N, C-alpha and C positions, 0 to 999 in steps of 0.2 A: 266089595267095590274098591277099586284102587283110587286113591286121592289124586286128583288132577294136578299136573305140574303148575298150572296157573294158580290154583288155590294154595298149594304149598308155598309158592313164591310170595303170594299176597300175605299169607299167614306169617311167613318168616319176616317180611318187612314190618308187619305190625309189631311182632315181638322185638325186632331190632330197635324200632323207635321207642318202644316202652323200656327196653334195656338201657338205651341212651338216657332216657329221662331218669331212670333209677340210678344210673351210675354217676350222674352229675355230682361232683364233690360237694358235700354239705347240703345237698338239696334232695328232698324226697317228694316225688309227685303226689304220693298219697298223704303226706304230712308236710306240706311246704312251710309251715310255721313251726315245725318241731325243733326244739332247742332246750338246753338247760340254762336257766338264768340264775346268776349268783348276785345277790344284793347285799351290800355291806353298809349297814346303818350305824353311824357314830351317835350314841345316845348319851354319852357322859364324858366330860373331860376329867383327867386325873392330873396328879402333880407333874408327871413326865410323859403324858400321852393321853390315851382315851380308852373307853370301853365301847365295844361295838357288838351288834347282833348280826351274824352272818347267816343268810337264808338262801337255800338252794331250791329252786322250783324246777321240777321236771315237766316241761310243757310239751313233751313228745307224746303223741297219741298212743303209740304201741311199743315204744322202746324203753325198757326199764334197766335198772342196775341191780344185778343179783349178787348173792354172796360170792366172794368175801367182801364185796362192797366198794364204795367210792373212796378215792384218795384225792384230796384237793391240795394243790401246791401253788406257791408263788415265790417271788424274789423280793426281799425288802429293798426299798430305795436308799435307805441310810443304814444305820446300825441298830435297827429296832430289835426288841426282844418281846417275847410273849410272857407276861407275868403270870397270867392265869387263864384258864380256859374251862368252860362248863358245857357239858353236852357232847364233848368230843375230846380228842387228845392228839398230840403230835407223835409221829412214829419214833422220833429221836429227840433227845434233849439238846444235843450239840455241846460245844465247849463253853461251859459257864464258869471256868476257873477264875476269872477275874472278879467274880462276885464273892464277897467274903462272908456275908450273912445269909439273908433270904435269897434263895436261888430262883431264877426265872423258870417257868415251865419249859421254855425252849429258847435257845440262843442261836439257832442256826440261821444263816443268811437265806436259806431256801427251805423253810419248814414244809412238812407234809402232814396234813390233818386227816384223821380218820374218825369215823363214828364210834361211839361206845357200844358195847354189847347190851342186849336187853338184861334187865335185872340189876343194874348198878344202883347204888344208894341214891335216894331222892335228892340229896344235896348236891349231886353231880349231874342232875338231869335238867334239861330245859324242854320247852315245848318242841315237838317234832324231832326229838333226838332218840338215840339209843336203840336203833334197829339193826345194828351190825352193818351199816352202810347200804342196806337194801333200800332201793328207791323204786316205787311202783310207777308204771306208766300212767298217764293221766286218765286214760279211758278205763283201765282196769280198776283203779282205786284212787281217786283224786286226793283222799284224805292222807294217804301214805306216799304221795308223790312229792312231798315237801320234807326237807331236812333243815335243821337249824342248830346253831350253837352260839355261845357268847364268848368273847375274847377280850382280854385286857392287854393292850399294847403299850410298851414303854420305850424310852430313848427316842422319842419322836415329838413332833409338834403337838401342841394342845390348843390350837386355834384353827379356824378354817383356812387361814392364809399360810400357816407354817407346816401343816400336815402334808406329807407326800404320799401319794397313792402307791400301793404295791404294784409290781409289774410281772410279766412273764407267767401269767396264770396257767395252770395245767389241771386237767381232770382225768384221772385214770380210773379204770373200772374192773379190776386193777390194771388191765392191759391198756394199750393205746386205742385210739379211735376218735377222741374228741380234740378239737382245736378251739382254743379260747381267745377271745378278743382282748384288747387292752381295756383296763378299767376306765370308765367314763363317768364323770360327775353328772348326776341326773337330779331332777327335782326331789326335795327332801320327802322321805316317807312320813305319812301321818298315821298315828296310832290311835285307835278308838278304845276308850276305857271299857271295863267289863260291863258297866251298866248302860253304856251307850250314850252318856250325857256329856262326855268331855273328850277332846282330842288333844294329843301332844304331837310334836314332830321331832324328827331326828335333827341333830346339829349339822349333819352332812351325810350325803348318800352317794355311793357310786355303784355301778352295775357292770357285770361281766357276762358275756354271752358265749356259750360253748356249743359248737355244732358237731354232729357226728358224721363221719365218712367211713363207709364199710371197708374201702380199700386200705385205709390206715389201720383198721383194727385187725384185718385178716388179709393175707396175700391171696387167698383162694376162698371159695365158698365154704361154709361150715355145715351145710345141709343140702340134701338132694331130694328129688321127687321121682317116684315110680307110679305107673298107671296100670289099670286093668279095668275090664268091663264084663258084664254078664253075657254080652253077645259075641265075645271073642275069647278063645282060650289063651291067647298071648298075654303074658305079663311083661310090660315094658319096664326094664330095670332102670336104675339110676345110670347116668352116663359114666362110662369108665373114666377113672382118674378125675372125677368131678371135683373132688376136694383136695386130693393129694395123690402122689405116686411114690413108690419106693425110689431111693436114690439110684442114679445111673440106670434107670429103666426107660424104655421107650413108651411115651405117654399114649401112643396109639394102640398099644398092645394090652391085653388083659394083665392085671397085676398078679404075679405068682403069690399064692397064699402061703408064705413061708413063716416059720416061727421067728418071733423077735425081730421083725423087719423095722429098722429105723427109717422114718420118713422125715421130710423137711420140718414138719410141725407136730407130728404125732408118733407114738410107738404103736406098732402093729403086732398083735399077738394072736396066734391061732387058738381058737376057742377050745381045741382038743389038746393043747399043749399040756403035758403032765406036770410041767414046772410052773404052771400059771399061778397057783396059790402062793408059792414062794416069791414069785416076781411081784405080785400085788403087795404082799407084806413088806418086802424090801422097800418098795416105793413109799408106802404109808409111814414106815418107821424112819425115814430119812428126811427130817425137817429142813435140812440145808439144800436139798435138791430142788431144782427149778420145776415148778408145777408144769406138767405136760399131759396132754390128752393121751390116754392109753386105750386104743381101740382094738376090737376084734378085726382081723384082716378081712377086707372086702375088696371088690373090684373098684369101688368108688372112693373108699377111705374117708367117708363123711361121718362125723360124729352123730348126726341126726338124719334119719330117713323118714320122709313123709309119703305115705301111700294113699292115692286117691282112686277109689274103686266105685264105678257106676254100678250100683247094686240092683236096682229094680226100676221098672218103667210101668207106672200105673196109667189109668185112663186120663186122669187130670193132674197127676203129680209124678215126680221122679225122685229117686232116692240115691244118696251117695254115702259111702262109708269112708271116714278119714282115720288113718292110723299113724301115729307119731311114735317112732321107735328110737330110743337112745342106745347107741352102740358104744358109748364111752363108759369104760369100766370104772373110771376114776372120778366121775362127776354126776351130781344130781342137778336138775334144772328147776329152780324155784320160780314161781310166778311166771311160768312159760306162757307164750302166746303165739298164735298163728294168724297171719293175715293172708287172705285169699282174694284174688280178682277173678270174677266170672260175670258175664253179662246178665245171668239169670238171678243175681242177688236181689234185683228189684222185686222178684217174686219169691223170696226166701220165706219159708213157712215155720220151720222148727229145727232146733238143735237139741238132740236127745240127751247128750252127756257132757256137752261143753257150754260154757257161758258164751253169749253172743251179743255183739252190737254192730250195727252198720257203720261204715266209715263215710257214708255220704253226708254232705253238708259241710265238708272241709275242703278248702283249696279250690283250684281251677275247675275240678270236675264235680262241683257241689251239686249240680242238677242231675248227675248220673249216679245211680246207686248200683255200682258194679264191684264193690269191695266190702269186706267184712273182717272183723277181728273175732277170734275165738280164744278162750282161755279156760283153765280148769275150774271146776266147782270147788269152792273152799272146803277143806277137810275131806275131799273125795278124790280128786285127781289133779289138784293144783300143783303138785310136785311130780315131775317126771323123773322117776328113779333111774339109777345107774343101770348099765347094760345087764341083762339077765331076765329071768322069768317075769319080773314086775317092771321091766324097763320100757313100758309103752303105755300110751293112753289112746283111747279111740272113742269115736262118736259117729252116729249116723245123722245126716241132715236131710231135710226134705224141702224140695222146691215145687212150686206150682207151675204148671205149664202155661205158656202163652203162645202167640203166633210164631215166635222166633224159635221155638223148641225144635230140635232135630238131633238125631244120633249120628248124622253124617259128618264126615270130615273132622272128627275130634272135637265137635262143638261142646260136648259135655265135660271137657277137661278145662282146668283153670289156666289162665294166661300167665299168672305169677303166683308164687307162694313165698312167704317170708316167715322165718322162724326167729322169734325174739328180735324182730326188726331187721334181720339180715336176709338178703335175697338168696333163694335156694336154686341150685342147678337143676334145670328142667330137661327132659327128653326133647329131641327135635320133633317138629310137627310131622315129619314123614314116618315117625315111629309109632304114632298114636294107634291104639287098637281100632281096627276098621270093621265096618259091617260085613257080613258074609257077601261074597262076590255074586252069588246067584240066589234069586228069589229072596232078596234081603228083607223086603217088607214082610213077607209071610213068615220067614224064620224068626225075625225079631218079634213079631206079634206072638208066635207060638212060644218063644222063649219067655216073653213077658208074661203070658198066660200061665205057664208052668211055674214061673217065679212067684206069681201072685197066689197060686194054689198052695204051693209049699209054704209060703209065708202065712197064709190063712190057717192051714192045718197046724203049723207050729204055734200060732197064736192061741188056737183052741185048746191045744194040749197044755 
């Protein structure tokens, strides 16, 4: 059955509106309150400054920070120095030559702070530190969505009226993407004692809010989607040049799969290149080189490919298989997650190999359960390995049917997919696998029956 032009136009308009909502800088329709908040609590005055507890809260539902981790920076308002820091460290000490005896930890005007690695001595640790800069999303693991460190600042005021707030805050992960607000004084934080019987409060508290914009992080998408279905032999591939194209090529033409093609953001290598091991070793052994995605050459040049396959159609249920493939030879994805939008998530039944939570209850679409987040099972598939035989994770998911169920007009495919919080490039609606043009109902029914019989026999075996 050919999809009607009217339906295609309507579906395209729906996707366009959704795309505009997703593309709004710093605003995510699925996570309208998503942000990273940084709280700076002054808890003690010193001879020439203060001691503060700096805490970072990831309040984003599904966007996390993976290895090599976060980098927090700012500019001092005066000539401040960092005397000491616990639970993190600065990347550079800076010029401390004017100090004759005890040296500050950092003398830079623009310090950059990074988290410590796991396993550091206890006297260098604080609560919520030392995870190598990895910060979980709030829905995946609230306990590890917080990072904290203590800092002793000198050469500054040591009263509420003489202290000056740092400015120009930045948050790198380690690339761009986040834009931070000015520091703003807020009501003082109150701390509860371990026994819950006494409270203390900070001398002064200020807050910084950092918001994410996908267009700042990446000029193009970093993932793409392909579709297939049991009722059609066609496999709809990712759009050509969805994430990148070779230099000086026509974006409307298929990409030539040449060895060693340099693209705008990635290196493209033919998987059959005999020099592949040498190239990989040269990249790993050059610590001064700029980190760069190294991909196997494909028509879409996306590091991540997500395949949505409508697998089975039961009497009361229907089944989908999701496969996430890493085509990046140089990168693993820790704490990965996938967000999907589909109207039938209100009848979601089971995820067999992924952890799952609905996204309903958040934002302006709180009454509509049409989205969900999936992520890996701990110690099983929570790390998406680099490209190769083990570079994929997959699960089947089960939906219960309701009156809206249909296999017509691509209804069984999602309207949006996001990997690690970034929107993936989707095929256009007119490319979706369609039902057979003649006797579609009978053919689909027979195909479904055969699929069910095969599944039953496989289960018994």
